[in-house]
C-alpha positions as CSV (number, residue, x, y, z in Angstrom):
1,M,64.1,96.1,45.3
2,N,66.4,97.3,48.1
3,K,70.2,97.2,48.4
4,C,72.2,95.3,51.0
5,P,74.5,97.7,52.9
6,V,77.1,94.9,53.4
7,C,77.6,93.6,49.8
8,G,75.6,96.0,47.6
9,Y,73.2,93.3,46.3
10,S,70.1,95.0,45.0
11,G,67.7,92.1,45.6
12,L,66.4,92.6,49.1
13,Y,62.7,92.6,49.4
14,E,62.7,95.1,52.2
15,P,65.2,97.8,53.3
16,A,67.7,96.4,55.7
17,Y,66.4,99.0,58.2
18,S,63.2,101.0,58.4
19,S,63.3,104.8,58.6
20,T,63.2,104.4,62.4
21,G,66.1,102.0,62.5
22,K,64.2,98.8,63.0
23,P,66.0,95.8,61.2
24,S,64.1,93.8,58.7
25,F,65.6,90.4,59.8
26,E,65.8,89.6,56.1
27,I,68.8,87.5,55.0
28,C,70.7,88.8,52.0
29,A,70.9,86.0,49.4
30,S,74.2,87.3,48.2
31,C,76.3,87.7,51.4
32,G,74.1,85.9,54.0
33,T,73.8,88.9,56.4
34,E,70.7,88.8,58.5
35,F,69.8,92.4,59.4
36,G,69.2,92.7,63.1
37,Y,71.1,89.6,64.0
38,D,74.5,89.3,62.2
39,D,75.1,93.0,62.2
40,A,74.2,93.4,65.9
41,K,77.8,92.5,66.9
42,N,79.7,93.4,63.7
43,G,79.2,96.5,61.5
44,A,78.7,96.4,57.7
45,E,82.4,96.9,57.0
46,T,83.5,93.9,59.2
47,L,80.8,91.7,57.6
48,R,81.9,92.9,54.1
49,E,85.5,92.1,54.8
50,K,84.6,88.6,56.0
51,W,82.4,88.0,52.9
52,I,85.3,89.2,50.6
53,A,87.8,86.9,52.5
54,K,85.5,83.9,51.9
55,G,85.6,84.6,48.1
56,M,82.4,86.7,47.7
57,T,80.4,83.5,47.1
58,W,76.6,83.4,46.6
59,H,75.0,82.6,50.0
60,F,71.7,80.9,49.1
61,S,72.3,77.3,48.0
62,H,68.6,76.7,47.3
63,R,68.3,79.7,45.0
64,G,71.1,80.5,42.6
65,P,72.3,84.0,41.7
66,P,70.5,86.0,39.2
67,P,71.8,86.0,35.6
68,N,75.0,88.1,35.2
69,W,75.5,88.4,39.0
70,N,78.8,90.0,39.6
71,P,79.8,90.5,43.2
72,A,82.8,92.7,42.3
73,R,80.6,95.1,40.4
74,Q,78.0,95.3,43.1
75,L,80.7,96.2,45.7
76,K,82.2,98.8,43.3
77,E,78.7,100.4,42.9
78,L,78.2,100.3,46.7
79,N,81.6,102.0,47.3
80,S,80.8,104.6,44.6
81,E,77.5,105.4,46.3
82,A,79.2,105.8,49.7
83,V,81.8,108.2,48.2
84,A,79.0,110.2,46.5
85,S,77.0,110.3,49.8
86,R,80.0,111.6,51.7
87,A,80.6,114.3,49.1
88,E,77.0,115.5,49.4
89,S,77.1,115.7,53.2
90,P,78.1,119.0,54.8
91,Q,81.6,119.1,56.3
92,I,81.8,120.0,59.9
93,L,85.0,121.9,60.7
């Protein structure tokens, strides 16, 4: 499974973007972001802030969240990965 760059949910069927930058147009079941549509006007951080402000609720009403779904934990893991990625990137002075 693939991770949502907005909320950190690891249940996407495809990567949000291909290696060439093409969006999947998949809708994240957790936050509701449709890659290639919702994020065309707003970046991941703006969409994340909106999802958090709405209470981090599960988006898909026709399919409930997986057992032990924890939106706070998935956000924490997403933030940890972002920090680690920045630490591994070379600094330009």
